[in-house]
C-alpha positions in Angstrom: 27.9 -6.5 -8.7 26.2 -9.1 -6.7 23.8 -8.5 -4.0 24.0 -10.1 -0.6 20.3 -10.1 -0.5 17.4 -11.7 -2.5 15.2 -9.5 -4.6 11.7 -9.5 -3.3 8.6 -7.8 -4.9 7.1 -6.1 -2.1 3.9 -3.7 -1.6 3.9 0.1 -0.4 0.6 1.8 1.1 0.4 5.5 0.7 -2.4 7.8 1.8 -3.6 11.2 0.6 -3.0 12.5 4.1 0.7 11.6 4.0 0.9 8.1 5.8 3.0 5.7 4.1 3.5 1.9 5.0 6.4 0.0 2.8 7.5 -3.6 2.9 4.2 -5.5 2.9 4.7 -8.9 1.7 1.8 -9.5 -0.6 -0.8 -7.7 -2.5 -3.6 -9.5 -0.2 -2.0 -8.3 2.8 -2.0 -4.6 1.4 -5.4 -4.9 0.6 -6.3 -6.0 3.9 -4.3 -3.3 5.7 -6.4 -0.6 3.4 -9.6 -2.2 4.8 -8.4 -1.7 8.6 -8.1 2.0 7.8 -11.9 2.8 7.7 -14.8 2.3 5.4 -13.6 1.9 1.7 -15.0 2.4 -1.4 -13.2 0.9 -4.5 -11.6 4.0 -6.7 -9.5 2.0 -9.3 -7.7 -1.3 -9.5 -5.3 -0.5 -6.6 -6.7 2.4 -4.6 -9.7 3.4 -2.4 -11.8 6.3 -1.0 -11.5 5.8 2.7 -13.6 7.3 5.6 -12.0 6.7 8.8 -13.8 6.4 12.2 -13.4 10.1 12.7 -15.2 11.1 9.6 -11.8 12.0 7.6 -11.9 11.3 3.9 -8.9 10.4 2.2 -7.5 8.1 -0.9 -5.2 4.8 0.0 -3.3 3.4 -2.9 -1.2 0.3 -3.0 1.9 0.0 -5.4 4.0 -3.1 -6.2 7.8 -2.3 -5.9 10.8 -4.7 -6.3 13.0 -5.2 -3.3 16.1 -5.4 -5.0 18.1 -3.0 -7.0 15.7 -1.7 -10.1 15.3 1.6 -12.0 
């Protein structure tokens, strides 16, 4: 079946404290958003340890996902 929308690669941000933000347009935008969450330290290629302005520590991770049907 044909799809009425164009498949677009999007990014998603999730945090270990339960926050989730989907449909981020680019990897660069996703990385910028992570850095707005607090003081960051790179943990892996797509994850960071973050300390927010209230001193809470959590992990933030970005993932690439396809916007059109997939697995």
